Residue frames relative to the residue before (quaternion, step in Angstrom):
aa qw qx qy qz dx dy dz
M 1.0000 0.0000 0.0000 0.0000 0.00 0.00 0.00
K 0.3457 -0.7564 0.5155 0.2064 3.51 -0.75 1.00
D 0.4264 -0.6848 0.5195 0.2818 3.67 -1.00 0.81
S 0.5596 -0.5782 0.4696 0.3634 3.59 -1.24 0.56
K 0.6415 -0.5485 0.3588 0.3987 3.50 -1.22 0.39
I 0.6195 0.5130 -0.3599 0.4728 3.63 1.11 -0.57
V 0.6496 0.4948 -0.3364 0.4692 3.64 0.99 -0.71
R 0.6660 0.4915 -0.3202 0.4608 3.67 0.97 -0.67
M 0.6153 0.5303 -0.3280 0.4823 3.53 1.16 -0.68
Q 0.6472 0.5203 -0.3228 0.4541 3.54 0.96 -0.79
K 0.6408 0.5346 -0.2814 0.4738 3.58 1.02 -0.81
M 0.6605 0.4613 -0.3198 0.4987 3.52 1.03 -0.67
L 0.6412 0.5130 -0.3328 0.4636 3.60 0.93 -0.71
D 0.6033 0.5521 -0.3280 0.4729 3.55 1.08 -0.76
A 0.6916 0.4952 -0.2693 0.4515 3.46 0.78 -1.04
K 0.6596 0.5039 -0.2943 0.4737 3.54 1.01 -0.93
E 0.6464 0.5006 -0.3381 0.4662 3.63 1.02 -0.64
K 0.6098 0.5304 -0.3429 0.4787 3.58 0.99 -0.71
R 0.6443 0.5232 -0.3015 0.4693 3.59 0.90 -1.03
Y 0.6186 0.5674 -0.3161 0.4422 3.56 0.91 -0.94
Y 0.7479 0.4095 -0.2544 0.4563 3.56 0.80 -0.97
K 0.5541 0.5819 -0.3767 0.4609 3.53 1.24 -0.60
I 0.6930 0.4719 -0.2757 0.4701 3.59 0.90 -1.06
K 0.6436 0.5049 -0.3400 0.4640 3.58 0.89 -0.68
D 0.6398 0.5045 -0.3371 0.4717 3.63 0.87 -0.86
L 0.7084 0.4712 -0.3058 0.4273 3.61 0.87 -0.83
T 0.6070 0.5046 -0.3622 0.4957 3.63 1.11 -0.59
E 0.6886 0.4712 -0.3067 0.4580 3.62 0.87 -0.61
K 0.6419 0.5386 -0.3258 0.4378 3.63 1.03 -0.87
F 0.8206 0.2792 -0.1090 0.4867 3.58 0.97 -1.03
N 0.2601 -0.7850 0.4953 0.2661 3.47 1.38 -0.29
S 0.5601 0.5852 -0.3661 0.4580 3.37 0.87 1.14
P 0.6210 -0.5274 0.3830 0.4353 3.62 -1.06 0.21
V 0.2323 -0.7224 0.6416 0.1120 3.61 -1.39 0.48
L 0.2155 -0.7450 0.6232 0.1006 3.45 -1.05 1.03
S 0.0852 -0.7675 0.6351 0.0179 3.59 -0.85 0.96
F 0.0041 0.8206 -0.5701 0.0408 3.60 -0.80 1.07
M 0.0541 0.7831 -0.6101 0.1074 3.49 -0.75 1.13
L 0.3828 -0.7010 0.5141 0.3126 3.67 -1.07 -0.01
N 0.4025 -0.6798 0.5518 0.2671 3.47 -1.13 0.64
I 0.1149 0.8045 -0.5553 0.1765 3.52 -0.02 1.34
P 0.2017 -0.8005 0.5379 0.1706 3.60 -0.40 1.01
G 0.6840 0.5077 -0.3474 0.3921 3.53 -1.23 0.37
E 0.6966 -0.4822 0.3525 0.3975 3.58 -1.23 0.22
E 0.7358 0.3959 -0.2024 0.5108 3.55 0.69 -1.05
K 0.0536 -0.8258 0.5600 -0.0395 3.59 -0.56 1.26
N 0.7567 0.4266 -0.1641 0.4674 3.58 1.23 -0.61
F 0.2341 0.7686 -0.5524 0.2221 3.61 1.05 0.74
K 0.7061 -0.5076 0.3005 0.3917 3.56 -1.22 0.60
E 0.6702 0.4814 -0.3352 0.4547 3.68 0.79 -0.82
A 0.6339 0.5302 -0.3351 0.4525 3.61 0.94 -0.85
V 0.6638 0.5104 -0.3026 0.4553 3.66 0.88 -1.03
E 0.6805 0.5045 -0.2753 0.4546 3.57 0.86 -0.91
F 0.6213 0.5380 -0.3010 0.4836 3.53 1.12 -0.93
H 0.6427 0.5351 -0.3087 0.4530 3.54 0.93 -0.94
K 0.7139 0.4735 -0.2765 0.4356 3.43 0.78 -1.15
D 0.6111 0.5519 -0.3440 0.4513 3.57 1.14 -0.62
Y 0.6656 0.4929 -0.2768 0.4872 3.56 1.02 -0.88
V 0.5764 0.5535 -0.3874 0.4597 3.67 1.05 -0.59
K 0.6464 0.5182 -0.3113 0.4656 3.60 1.03 -0.89
K 0.6518 0.4772 -0.3231 0.4929 3.59 0.99 -0.86
I 0.6357 0.4859 -0.3816 0.4628 3.70 0.80 -0.70
K 0.6548 0.5297 -0.3333 0.4238 3.63 0.78 -0.84
K 0.6697 0.5265 -0.2822 0.4412 3.49 1.04 -0.99
I 0.6090 0.5324 -0.3401 0.4795 3.58 1.12 -0.77
L 0.6226 0.5386 -0.3209 0.4683 3.63 0.98 -1.04
Q 0.6881 0.4848 -0.2900 0.4555 3.58 0.76 -1.03
E 0.6773 0.4801 -0.3209 0.4559 3.64 0.78 -0.82
N 0.7403 0.3482 -0.2683 0.5087 3.58 1.19 -0.37
N 0.4915 -0.7116 0.3838 0.3238 3.57 1.21 0.60
I 0.3224 0.7379 -0.4779 0.3509 3.49 1.16 1.09
N 0.2685 -0.7874 0.5376 0.1373 3.68 -0.35 1.26
I 0.3285 -0.6471 0.6578 0.2018 3.61 -1.25 0.63
Y 0.2556 -0.7391 0.6006 0.1665 3.67 -0.72 1.01
E 0.7784 -0.1207 0.1334 0.6015 3.53 0.86 -0.97
E 0.0416 -0.8209 0.5695 -0.0046 3.54 -0.99 0.77
E 0.1064 -0.7985 0.5913 0.0368 3.70 -1.15 0.66
Y 0.1137 -0.7682 0.6285 0.0449 3.51 -0.96 0.91
N 0.0833 0.8081 -0.5813 0.0460 3.61 -0.71 0.95
N 0.2780 -0.7413 0.6012 0.1086 3.46 -1.08 0.96
L 0.1109 0.8453 -0.5177 0.0712 3.53 0.31 1.10
K 0.6610 -0.4972 0.3559 0.4350 3.63 -1.20 0.48
T 0.7158 0.4568 -0.2645 0.4572 3.66 0.98 -0.71
G 0.7600 -0.3101 0.1867 0.5398 3.53 1.21 0.16
I 0.5116 -0.6367 0.4978 0.2916 3.59 -1.31 0.49
E 0.0079 -0.8171 0.5765 0.0046 3.54 -0.90 0.91
Y 0.1154 -0.7254 0.6756 0.0644 3.41 -1.28 0.65
I 0.0157 -0.7855 0.6162 -0.0562 3.57 -0.90 1.13
A 0.0010 -0.8072 0.5855 -0.0754 3.50 -0.84 1.00
A 0.2520 -0.6638 0.6763 0.1962 3.60 -1.12 0.77
I 0.0818 -0.8143 0.5730 -0.0445 3.46 -0.89 1.20
D 0.3978 -0.7029 0.5514 0.2091 3.56 -1.26 0.67
C 0.5110 0.6233 -0.4527 0.3812 3.54 -0.04 1.28
D 0.5992 -0.4999 0.4674 0.4153 3.40 -1.48 -0.20
G 0.4638 -0.7402 0.3985 0.2798 3.54 -0.56 1.03
K 0.6228 0.5182 -0.3423 0.4759 3.61 1.04 -0.71
F 0.6442 0.5322 -0.3564 0.4181 3.55 0.87 -0.83
V 0.7311 0.4525 -0.2594 0.4397 3.47 0.78 -0.95
K 0.5664 0.5591 -0.3764 0.4743 3.60 1.26 -0.48
K 0.6593 0.4963 -0.3277 0.4600 3.61 0.97 -0.73
K 0.5940 0.5370 -0.3648 0.4752 3.57 1.08 -0.64
M 0.7086 0.4892 -0.2776 0.4260 3.55 0.85 -0.98
I 0.6230 0.5351 -0.3339 0.4627 3.50 1.16 -0.69
D 0.5768 0.5651 -0.3426 0.4802 3.54 1.29 -0.75
L 0.6630 0.5015 -0.3040 0.4653 3.62 0.90 -0.89
E 0.6432 0.5300 -0.3104 0.4572 3.65 1.05 -0.86
E 0.7483 0.4323 -0.1819 0.4692 3.48 1.01 -0.84
K 0.4763 0.7164 -0.4095 0.3037 3.69 1.36 -0.17
N 0.7998 -0.0486 0.0722 0.5939 3.52 1.08 -0.87
L 0.7360 -0.4374 0.3100 0.4134 3.51 -1.30 0.19
G 0.5964 0.5806 -0.3341 0.4422 3.62 1.16 -0.62
G 0.6168 0.5617 -0.3550 0.4219 3.50 1.11 -0.63
R 0.5470 0.6105 -0.4185 0.3911 3.60 1.09 -0.35
L 0.6811 0.4570 -0.3234 0.4719 3.67 1.04 -0.35
L 0.5309 0.6308 -0.4044 0.3958 3.65 1.24 -0.03
D 0.0378 -0.7558 0.6510 0.0605 3.54 -1.01 0.81
I 0.0302 0.8110 -0.5739 0.1098 3.51 -0.03 1.42
D 0.0207 -0.7999 0.5997 0.0057 3.66 -0.52 1.05
I 0.1690 -0.7637 0.6175 0.0838 3.52 -1.07 0.69
Y 0.1150 -0.7757 0.6195 0.0358 3.55 -0.79 1.07
D 0.4182 -0.7359 0.4762 0.2382 3.52 -0.70 1.11
K 0.7098 -0.4664 0.2934 0.4387 3.58 -1.21 0.21
D 0.7020 0.4208 -0.3113 0.4829 3.64 1.11 -0.36
F 0.5942 -0.6422 0.2993 0.3807 3.46 1.39 0.45
T 0.4715 0.6528 -0.4455 0.3913 3.57 1.25 0.31
Q 0.3691 -0.7159 0.5271 0.2708 3.65 -0.82 0.78
I 0.3358 -0.7287 0.5759 0.1566 3.48 -1.01 0.99
S 0.1831 -0.8304 0.5256 0.0259 3.62 -0.37 1.34
R 0.6187 -0.4833 0.4455 0.4302 3.54 -1.19 0.16
A 0.6655 0.5050 -0.3308 0.4389 3.57 0.95 -0.95
S 0.6329 0.5272 -0.3698 0.4298 3.63 0.94 -0.58
L 0.6963 0.4312 -0.2516 0.5156 3.53 1.24 -0.47
G 0.5389 -0.6721 0.3561 0.3619 3.55 1.32 0.31
L 0.5297 0.6531 -0.3871 0.3782 3.57 1.28 0.38
P 0.5423 -0.6389 0.4137 0.3557 3.72 -1.01 0.60
E 0.6348 -0.5522 0.4166 0.3445 3.47 -1.31 0.36
R 0.6155 -0.5649 0.4091 0.3670 3.58 -1.22 0.55
K 0.4168 -0.7055 0.5258 0.2281 3.52 -1.23 0.74
C 0.5997 -0.5368 0.4766 0.3537 3.49 -1.37 0.42
I 0.4774 -0.7065 0.4586 0.2504 3.53 -1.06 0.78
I 0.6725 0.4563 -0.2689 0.5169 3.47 1.51 -0.11
C 0.8581 0.1774 -0.0381 0.4804 3.50 0.61 -1.12
E 0.4493 -0.7183 0.4304 0.3114 3.65 1.21 0.02
D 0.4717 0.6143 -0.5053 0.3804 3.63 1.08 0.32
V 0.6607 -0.4310 0.3511 0.5044 3.75 -1.06 -0.14
A 0.4999 -0.6989 0.4364 0.2670 3.51 -0.73 1.32
R 0.6515 0.5395 -0.3442 0.4075 3.69 0.89 -0.69
T 0.5977 0.5602 -0.3320 0.4677 3.46 1.20 -0.86
C 0.6515 0.5304 -0.2826 0.4631 3.63 0.83 -1.19
I 0.6743 0.4874 -0.2926 0.4713 3.66 0.80 -0.95
K 0.6897 0.4904 -0.2882 0.4480 3.59 0.82 -0.97
E 0.7368 0.3719 -0.2001 0.5280 3.58 0.94 -0.86
E 0.3977 -0.7492 0.4801 0.2238 3.63 1.13 0.13
R 0.1438 0.8612 -0.4763 0.1040 3.55 1.09 0.79
H 0.7770 0.2924 -0.1210 0.5442 3.57 1.07 -0.86
N 0.4375 -0.6749 0.5201 0.2873 3.62 -0.95 0.80
I 0.6746 -0.5176 0.3627 0.3814 3.48 -1.36 0.57
K 0.6394 0.5652 -0.3150 0.4153 3.60 0.93 -0.89
E 0.6520 0.5159 -0.2762 0.4821 3.46 1.01 -1.02
L 0.6863 0.4619 -0.2946 0.4783 3.62 0.85 -0.84
E 0.6411 0.5135 -0.3518 0.4489 3.59 0.91 -0.69
E 0.6778 0.4786 -0.3318 0.4488 3.61 0.90 -0.88
R 0.5812 0.5702 -0.3450 0.4670 3.64 1.11 -0.69
V 0.6739 0.4783 -0.3062 0.4725 3.59 0.77 -0.98
L 0.6567 0.5057 -0.3430 0.4419 3.58 0.82 -0.73
E 0.6370 0.4963 -0.3501 0.4747 3.63 0.99 -0.85
I 0.6535 0.4892 -0.3402 0.4668 3.67 0.88 -0.73
L 0.6440 0.5252 -0.3526 0.4303 3.62 0.81 -0.83
K 0.7221 0.4736 -0.2345 0.4464 3.62 0.99 -0.78
L 0.4684 0.6911 -0.4316 0.3416 3.50 1.31 -0.11
């Protein structure tokens, strides 16, 4: 049975709140930046086989980038939740440096458009693209600013789900 839109939204908000406190606890525990990685998957189903495999592949790529830059992982957590797959890691580095590396990964190919990699600095402030003087992310369908398309609901869910599947299969 499908949940109502209100129930789905409440589950997403609950998961976001739990993630918020996990990240906050890790920044305080290690006095270090925290990386949070999820996928931008529209629709109710977030954990289908292709998405899970795609996420796992990108966790490996993230870890490789960290290793290549001598960035230690103090603690990490991988959760396959109904609201989406999440990877969270407390890392030993400069937050802005690693954010730039993650933006490079996001922009390397079309698959990177589905990545949602957030970096919280050791003082628990989120490092944004804007804070680094970079433009906002583009929509996966029309190339306009993604936030604008989401806010204005320019694309229907079916169209978005089909585009995501195309990207996952590349």
